[in-house]
C-alpha positions in Angstrom: 22.9 45.6 -11.1 22.3 43.3 -13.5 18.5 41.9 -13.7 19.9 38.6 -12.5 21.4 40.0 -9.8 18.0 41.8 -8.7 16.4 38.6 -8.7 18.5 36.9 -6.5 18.5 39.9 -4.2 14.9 39.5 -4.0 15.0 35.7 -3.0 17.7 36.5 -0.1 15.3 39.0 1.2 12.3 37.3 1.6 14.9 34.1 2.6 12.9 33.6 5.9 8.8 33.3 3.9 11.0 30.7 1.5 12.8 28.5 4.1 10.0 26.2 4.9 9.4 25.8 0.9 13.4 25.5 0.3 13.7 23.0 2.9 10.2 20.7 2.2 11.2 21.1 -1.7 14.8 19.8 -0.9 13.7 16.8 1.4 11.7 15.6 -1.5 14.3 16.2 -4.0 16.3 14.3 -1.2 13.6 11.2 -0.7 13.4 10.9 -4.6 17.4 10.9 -4.9 18.0 8.4 -2.1 15.1 5.9 -3.6 16.9 6.4 -7.0 20.1 5.5 -5.5 19.0 2.4 -4.2 17.1 1.4 -7.6 20.4 1.5 -9.3 22.5 0.4 -7.2 24.8 -2.3 -8.7 23.8 -4.8 -6.2 20.0 -4.6 -7.1 21.0 -6.7 -10.1 23.6 -9.5 -8.1 20.7 -11.4 -6.3 21.3 -10.1 -2.8 18.1 -7.9 -2.8 14.5 -9.0 -4.0 14.7 -9.1 -7.5 11.1 -6.0 -7.0 13.1 -3.8 -5.3 14.4 -1.4 -7.7 10.8 -1.8 -9.5 9.2 -0.6 -6.6 11.6 2.4 -5.6 11.3 3.9 -9.0 7.1 3.8 -8.6 8.0 5.0 -4.9 9.8 8.1 -7.0 7.1 8.6 -9.7 4.5 9.5 -6.7 7.1 11.6 -4.8 7.8 13.6 -8.3 3.7 13.8 -8.9 3.3 14.7 -5.4 6.1 17.2 -5.7 4.6 19.2 -8.8 1.3 19.6 -6.8 3.3 20.8 -3.9 5.6 23.0 -5.8 2.7 24.8 -7.9 0.6 25.4 -4.6 3.6 26.9 -2.4 4.7 29.3 -5.2 1.1 30.7 -5.4 0.6 31.3 -2.1 4.1 33.2 -2.0 3.1 35.3 -5.1 -0.2 36.2 -2.9 2.0 37.6 -0.2 4.3 39.6 -2.1 1.1 41.3 -4.3 2.4 44.9 -2.8 5.8 44.3 -3.4 4.9 43.7 -7.1 2.5 46.9 -7.2 5.5 49.1 -6.1 7.7 47.8 -8.3 4.9 48.2 -11.2 4.5 51.7 -10.2 8.1 52.1 -10.6 8.2 51.6 -14.4 8.8 47.5 -14.3 6.9 46.4 -17.4 4.9 43.5 -17.2 7.3 40.8 -19.1 9.7 42.4 -16.6 7.7 40.9 -14.0 7.3 37.7 -15.2 11.1 37.6 -16.1 11.7 38.3 -12.6 9.3 35.9 -10.8 10.5 32.8 -13.7 14.2 33.8 -12.4 13.6 33.8 -8.6 11.5 30.5 -9.0 13.8 28.3 -11.0 16.7 30.1 -8.8 15.4 28.6 -5.5 14.4 25.3 -7.3 17.9 24.9 -8.2 18.9 25.7 -5.2 16.5 23.1 -3.7 17.5 20.5 -6.1 21.3 21.3 -5.6 20.4 21.1 -1.2 18.8 18.0 -1.9 21.4 16.0 -3.6 24.1 16.7 -1.5 22.2 16.2 1.5 21.3 12.9 0.2 24.6 12.0 -0.8 25.7 12.9 3.2 23.1 10.6 4.1 23.8 7.8 1.9 25.7 5.3 4.2 23.1 6.0 6.8 20.1 4.9 4.3 21.8 2.2 3.1 22.6 1.3 6.7 18.9 1.6 7.5 17.8 -0.4 4.6 19.9 -3.1 5.6 18.2 -3.2 8.7 14.6 -3.3 7.2 15.3 -5.4 4.3 17.1 -8.1 6.4 20.2 -8.1 4.2 22.5 -10.9 4.7 25.9 -8.6 3.0 25.9 -4.8 3.4 25.1 -2.5 0.6 28.4 -0.8 -0.5 28.4 2.6 -0.8 29.0 3.6 -4.4 29.0 7.0 -6.2 25.7 7.2 -7.6 25.9 9.3 -11.0 23.1 8.0 -12.5 21.2 9.0 -9.7 22.6 12.3 -9.3 21.6 12.7 -13.3 18.3 11.8 -13.1 17.1 13.4 -9.9 18.8 16.8 -11.4 17.4 16.4 -14.6 13.5 15.6 -13.3 13.7 18.7 -10.7 15.2 20.7 -12.6 12.6 20.3 -15.2 9.8 20.1 -13.2 10.9 23.8 -11.5 11.5 25.1 -15.0 7.7 23.8 -15.7 5.8 25.4 -12.4 8.0 28.4 -13.0 6.3 29.0 -16.2 2.9 28.5 -14.5 3.3 30.8 -11.6 3.7 33.6 -14.1 0.4 33.4 -15.5 -1.1 33.6 -11.8 -0.3 37.5 -12.5 -2.0 38.6 -15.7 -5.2 38.8 -13.8 -4.1 41.4 -11.5 -4.4 45.3 -11.3 -2.2 47.8 -10.1 -4.2 48.9 -7.9 -5.1 45.4 -6.7 -1.3 44.5 -6.5 -0.6 47.7 -4.3 -3.6 47.0 -1.8 -2.5 43.8 -1.7 -3.5 41.7 1.6 -4.3 45.3 3.5 -7.7 44.9 1.4 -10.9 44.4 3.9 -12.1 41.3 4.2 -15.8 40.1 4.1 -17.4 39.0 7.7 -17.2 34.8 6.8 -20.4 33.2 6.7 -21.6 30.0 6.7 -24.1 27.7 5.5 -26.4 25.8 8.2 -27.5 23.5 5.4 -23.6 22.7 4.4 -22.5 22.6 8.3 -24.8 20.0 8.9 -24.0 18.1 5.7 -20.5 18.0 7.0 -21.5 16.4 10.5 -23.2 13.6 8.4 -21.0 12.9 5.6 -18.2 12.6 8.2 -20.7 10.6 10.9 -21.9 8.3 8.2 -18.7 7.6 6.6 -17.5 6.4 10.3 -20.6 4.6 11.1 -20.2 2.7 7.4 -16.3 2.4 8.1 -16.4 0.7 11.9 -19.4 -1.3 11.1 -18.3 -2.9 8.0 -16.4 -6.6 8.3 -14.6 -8.9 6.1 -15.0 -8.1 2.6 -17.5 -5.4 3.0 -14.7 -3.2 4.1 -13.4 -3.2 0.3 -16.7 -2.3 -1.2 -17.2 0.5 0.6 -13.6 1.7 0.9 -14.2 3.7 -2.3 -17.4 5.5 -1.2 -16.4 6.4 2.6 -13.3 7.8 1.7 -15.6 9.8 -0.8 -17.8 10.9 2.0 -14.9 11.9 4.6 -13.1 14.0 2.0 -16.1 16.0 1.3 -17.5 16.1 4.9 -13.5 17.0 5.8 -13.9 20.0 3.5 -17.2 21.3 4.3 -16.2 20.9 8.3 -13.6 23.4 7.9 -15.2 25.9 5.3 -18.5 25.9 7.1 -18.8 23.7 10.0 -16.0 25.6 11.9 -17.2 29.0 11.1 -20.8 28.4 12.2 -19.5 26.6 15.5 -17.7 29.8 16.0 -20.6 31.9 15.6 -22.5 29.8 18.5 -19.4 30.5 20.8 -20.0 34.1 20.2 -23.4 34.1 21.0 -22.5 32.5 24.6 -22.1 35.7 26.6 -20.4 33.7 29.6 -17.8 32.6 27.4 -17.5 35.3 24.2 -17.0 38.2 27.6 -14.2 35.6 29.9 -10.9 37.1 29.7 -9.5 37.6 26.3 -12.1 35.3 24.4 -13.7 38.4 22.6 -10.3 38.8 20.7 -9.4 35.4 20.5 -12.8 34.2 18.8 -13.8 37.6 16.8 -10.6 36.7 14.8 -10.8 32.9 14.6 -13.7 32.9 12.5 -11.7 35.0 9.9 -9.1 32.5 10.5 -10.7 29.3 10.1 -12.3 30.8 6.4 -8.8 31.8 5.3 -6.9 28.9 6.4 -10.1 26.2 5.6 -7.8 24.7 2.1 -4.9 24.8 4.1 -6.7 22.7 6.8 -8.2 20.6 4.4 -5.2 20.0 2.7 -3.2 19.1 6.1 -5.9 16.8 7.2 -6.0 14.9 3.8 -2.3 14.4 3.7 -1.4 13.4 7.6 -4.4 11.2 7.0 -3.0 9.5 4.2 0.6 9.4 6.3 -1.6 7.7 9.1 -3.1 5.4 7.2 -0.1 4.4 5.1 2.4 3.8 7.6 0.0 2.2 10.3 -1.3 0.2 7.8 2.3 -1.3 6.6 3.8 -1.6 10.2 0.6 -3.4 11.0 0.3 -5.9 8.4 4.1 -7.1 8.9 3.5 -7.4 12.7 0.3 -9.3 11.9 1.6 -11.8 9.5 5.0 -12.2 11.4 2.6 -13.3 14.3 0.4 -15.5 11.7 3.5 -17.4 10.5 4.8 -18.1 13.9 1.6 -19.3 15.1 0.8 -21.3 12.3 4.4 -23.1 11.7 5.2 -24.1 15.3 8.2 -26.4 14.0 11.9 -24.9 12.3 11.2 -27.2 9.3 8.2 -28.9 7.8 8.4 -31.2 4.9 5.7 -33.1 2.7 6.4 -35.7 0.0 4.9 -34.7 -3.0 3.8 -38.5 -3.0 4.9 -41.9 -2.1 8.0 -42.3 -3.9 10.3 -43.8 -0.9 13.7 -43.0 -3.0 12.9 -39.9 -3.8 11.2 -39.1 -0.3 14.4 -41.1 1.7 16.8 -38.7 -0.6 15.2 -35.2 0.2 15.1 -36.3 4.1 18.5 -37.5 3.5 19.5 -33.5 2.3 17.8 -31.8 5.3 19.6 -34.2 8.1 22.2 -33.1 6.4 22.1 -29.5 6.4 20.9 -29.6 9.7 24.4 -31.3 11.0 26.3 -29.0 9.0 25.4 -25.9 10.5 25.9 -28.4 13.7 22.2 -27.8 15.0 20.2 -30.7 17.3 17.1 -31.4 16.2 14.4 -34.2 16.7 12.0 -35.7 13.8 8.8 -36.2 14.0 6.5 -38.3 11.9 2.5 -38.5 11.2 1.0 -40.8 8.5 -2.2 -39.3 7.2 -4.5 -42.0 5.5 -7.3 -40.8 3.4 -10.2 -43.0 3.5 -13.7 -43.0 1.5 -16.7 -42.6 3.0 -19.3 -44.9 2.6 -22.0 -42.7 2.0 -20.6 -40.7 -0.3 -17.3 -40.0 -2.9 -15.6 -37.3 -0.6 -12.7 -38.7 1.6 -11.8 -38.0 5.2 -8.3 -38.1 6.8 -7.6 -40.3 9.3 -4.6 -40.0 12.3 -3.1 -42.3 14.5 -3.6 -41.1 18.2 0.2 -41.6 19.2 1.8 -39.6 15.8 -0.6 -36.9 16.9 0.0 -36.5 20.3 3.8 -36.8 19.8 3.8 -33.4 17.5 1.1 -32.2 19.2 2.8 -31.6 22.2 6.0 -30.8 20.9 4.1 -27.9 19.2 2.6 -26.5 22.7 -0.7 -28.0 21.6 -3.6 -30.1 23.6 -2.9 -34.3 22.9 -6.1 -36.0 22.5 -7.1 -39.0 25.0 -9.4 -41.8 23.3 -10.9 -44.6 24.3 -11.6 -47.3 22.6 -13.9 -47.0 19.6 -14.0 -43.0 20.5 -12.5 -40.1 17.9 -12.1 -36.6 17.7 -12.3 -34.1 14.8 -9.3 -32.0 14.5 -10.3 -28.2 12.7 -7.6 -25.8 11.2 -8.6 -22.3 12.7 -6.7 -18.8 13.1 -7.4 -15.2 13.4 -8.8 -14.5 10.5 -11.1 -17.3 10.3 -11.8 -17.5 13.7 -12.3 -20.2 16.4 -15.2 -21.8 14.8 -15.3 -25.9 15.3 -17.3 -27.7 12.1 -20.3 -29.9 12.8 -19.3 -33.3 14.5 -21.3 -35.2 12.0 -20.3 -39.3 11.9 -18.4 -40.6 8.9 -19.0 -44.5 7.8 -15.7 -45.5 6.1 -16.3 -47.4 2.9 -13.5 -50.0 3.5 -14.9 -52.3 7.0 -18.2 -50.2 7.7 -15.6 -48.2 10.6 -17.7 -45.6 12.3 -16.1 -42.6 13.0 -18.4 -40.6 15.8 -16.4 -38.0 17.5 -16.5 -37.2 21.2 -15.6 -33.8 20.4 -13.2 -31.6 18.5 -10.0 -29.1 19.1 -8.3 -26.5 17.2 -4.7 -27.0 15.2 -2.2 -26.0 13.2 0.7 -28.9 13.0 -0.5 -30.5 9.9 -0.6 -29.4 6.5 -4.4 -30.3 6.2 -7.0 -27.0 5.7 -9.9 -29.6 5.9 -10.9 -31.1 9.6 -9.7 -34.8 10.0 -10.2 -37.5 12.3 -7.8 -38.6 15.5 -8.4 -42.4 16.3 -6.7 -44.8 18.9 -3.9 -46.9 17.3 -5.6 -50.2 17.5 -8.7 -48.9 15.1 -6.1 -46.9 13.1 -4.2 -50.5 12.5 -7.4 -52.2 11.7 -8.4 -49.8 8.8 -6.9 -50.6 5.2 -4.6 -47.9 3.8 -4.7 -47.0 -0.2 -3.6 -44.1 0.1 -1.5 -42.5 2.5 0.7 -39.2 2.9 3.7 -38.6 5.5 4.7 -35.5 7.1 7.8 -34.7 8.9 8.4 -32.4 11.4 11.8 -31.0 12.6 12.0 -29.6 15.9 14.7 -27.2 17.3 15.2 -25.5 20.2 16.4 -21.9 18.8 14.5 -21.9 15.4 16.3 -18.4 14.4 19.8 -20.1 13.6 18.2 -22.5 10.9 18.0 -19.8 8.4 20.9 -20.4 6.6 20.0 -24.4 6.7 16.8 -23.6 5.6 17.7 -21.2 2.3 20.2 -24.3 1.3 17.4 -27.0 1.5 15.3 -24.7 -0.4 17.7 -24.7 -3.4 17.9 -28.3 -3.1 14.4 -28.9 -3.7 13.3 -26.1 -5.6 12.9 -28.8 -8.7 10.8 -30.7 -6.3 7.1 -31.0 -6.0 7.5 -31.6 -2.2 6.5 -29.1 0.4 8.8 -27.4 2.7 8.8 -24.4 5.1 12.1 -23.1 7.1 10.0 -21.0 9.7 13.5 -18.7 9.4 14.1 -18.2 5.9 10.2 -17.7 5.0 10.5 -15.2 7.9 14.0 -13.3 6.7 12.3 -13.5 2.6 9.0 -11.9 4.3 10.9 -9.6 6.1 12.6 -8.8 2.9 9.2 -8.1 1.4 7.9 -6.1 3.9 10.7 -4.3 4.1 10.9 -2.6 1.1 7.5 -1.6 1.0 7.7 -0.4 4.9 11.0 1.3 3.6 9.1 3.1 0.9 5.8 3.7 2.8 8.1 5.5 5.7 9.6 8.0 3.3 6.7 8.8 1.5 4.6 9.5 4.8 7.0 11.2 6.0 7.6 13.4 2.7 3.4 14.1 3.2 3.8 14.8 6.5 6.5 17.0 6.7 4.5 18.8 3.6 1.9 19.1 5.9 3.8 20.9 8.7 5.2 23.5 5.7 1.7 24.3 4.7 1.2 24.9 8.1 4.5 27.1 8.0 3.2 28.6 4.7 0.2 30.3 6.4 1.6 31.5 9.7 4.3 33.5 7.6 2.1 35.0 5.2 0.3 36.3 7.8 3.0 37.3 10.0 3.3 41.3 8.4 -0.8 41.7 8.8 -0.7 39.7 12.4 2.3 41.8 14.0 0.5 45.4 12.4 -3.1 44.2 13.8 -1.2 43.0 17.3 0.4 46.1 17.5 -2.6 48.0 17.0 -4.6 45.8 19.8 -1.8 46.3 22.3 -2.4 50.0 22.9 -5.5 49.9 24.2 -3.9 48.1 27.3 -3.5 44.2 26.2 -0.3 42.8 28.1 2.0 40.5 26.7 1.1 38.2 28.6 -2.5 38.3 27.0 -1.1 38.8 23.8 1.1 35.8 24.2 -1.8 33.6 25.6 -4.3 34.6 22.1 -1.2 33.9 19.6 -0.8 30.5 21.7 -4.2 29.4 21.1 -4.8 30.4 17.8 -1.6 28.4 17.1 -2.5 25.7 18.8 -6.0 25.7 16.8 -3.8 26.0 13.7 -1.5 23.0 14.4 -3.6 20.6 16.0 -7.1 20.8 14.6 -6.3 19.7 11.3 -3.7 16.9 12.8 -6.2 15.9 15.6 -8.8 15.8 12.4 -6.6 13.4 10.6 -5.4 11.4 13.9 -9.3 10.3 13.9 -9.9 9.2 10.2 -6.8 7.7 10.7 -7.9 5.7 13.9 -11.2 4.8 11.8 -9.6 3.4 8.9 -7.1 1.6 10.9 -9.8 0.2 12.8 -12.1 -0.8 9.2 -8.7 -2.5 8.1 -8.6 -4.3 11.6 -12.3 -5.6 11.1 -11.4 -6.6 7.5 -8.9 -8.8 8.6 -10.5 -9.8 11.8 -7.5 -9.4 14.0 -6.0 -6.7 16.3 -3.9 -3.7 14.6 -4.5 -0.9 17.9 -1.0 -1.9 19.5 1.1 -0.7 16.3 -2.0 1.7 15.2 -1.7 3.5 18.5 2.0 3.1 18.4 2.3 4.9 14.4 -0.5 8.0 15.3 1.2 8.6 18.8 4.5 8.9 17.2 3.1 11.4 14.6 1.4 13.9 17.5 4.4 13.9 19.3 6.4 15.0 16.0 3.3 17.3 15.8 3.5 18.3 19.5 7.7 18.9 19.3 7.2 21.1 15.7 4.2 23.0 17.9 6.7 24.2 20.1 9.5 25.5 18.1 7.2 27.7 15.9 5.3 28.6 18.3 8.5 30.1 20.4 9.9 32.1 17.5 6.3 33.3 16.4 5.4 34.9 19.4 8.3 36.5 19.2 7.9 38.0 16.1 4.4 39.4 16.7 5.5 40.4 20.8 8.7 42.2 19.4 
């Protein structure tokens, strides 16, 4: 048997242990490859997709590549520790130090090459499905054609082969500091009783509690200012939560005789302290990675929902047009182009017009805007807003508001116009978004408006359409026609289309990166579980000789697995909920429904993952 064949057989003999690492690495390769397929797609330069998509996809590749380096390095280190006894036997039988390092290097390269090939192969199979998913997320008018992505294959193959070779060189360094006796003992070396610090346990609770309190109390731009310190506090607090506070709580639980002596709790709690201490770093990494996945995807989904809601709320008409200046010829030509585009698409519409008159106040140079009541009421009714009812000499102040600013009415101050000394003293105020004016303006009766001088006026046109979703193509044509003009034109359907493309890019990237992080966190749990399997089998086999039934054994294992799977995820769930609530406070609008749907989806996936692993693991331990 050749040395290369010996390394290959070692990998095949340990395939159960390497399975999660292999599949997770292949998934990272596949995600990198899919982004590369989009980045190099011919349509990226053809104008059918947003111009920044290619750059965004390459950025996502970089994130996944950087994360994959540390993920693979950690995974390989964990696997080497579980094989210490095997390495010790090989050294005792005559294997030299250089041969041992060469064997480990070849094994790692072999697994890396297989994961890279599997990731690319699975990515090719899934490419068409991903292209269809991207079409929906990006809102593309034309489908992305399937093509043979030679550039993407070459980039992915080269990048990950280099990554696995470099990491393989790193891992052999880990074997240098191990003595033969340490290798032979492997994981059978006696463990010290886990201890915890009361001070560090209190610090964990204080850091997490204070971080939560600051995040939930902060409002508006203060959220941005406290984001970094709060993140650091919660990260450090989470580390001490798993390394100190959890062990402290378990020790206190063991002191409760009624709890400790009930059923099989003595076995469960005695072993749990060791498990928590051994798995503290794994729990910490899983909690942080899952929090990043929850927060990133929850934020992206929430932002998209929020921006869509805001766009539709603040633009109640299919088209809105405001000429750049009073130029009768240009205004008529642009209006004709808008109406012609609607007629070409066969869309019925109703044109509404409002004239906004700029009036100078007598007490200052600042001007105020005045609008005729009949024109305001006509456009308000069409937009579903409340019309104003004014008697002679009365006026109403109209102010802009949205979910970010809140519904705060400005002071109803009296305005005396310089021309004619006309007094405008509003009888009340109401919010409105129908006119493109972010400052407050006055609505006055038609008779009073006609009595005023109008040295400077600005007209605004709204095109009311029953089914505004059908106006996207007409809106795109008008946008193209007016792109050189300084006039303001908005097509709700076309703007929503562009926004969906922009957010679709981020959502597509965020979902994949979040999925990579979540799969990696599940893999960390799998690594720890199966790394401890031989020891657990021996331990529980000894306990069953003392009279423990299979049902009691299954109950203990199930409770330990539930803690292993759900404690870090629940911590991440709470971290993510606080982070998304803080983001909600920053924007002053509710993201709760979308946030809870994202977090609930992740919890459901974790529950399914737990049920699948639990069945196999109990069967292995009980067998």
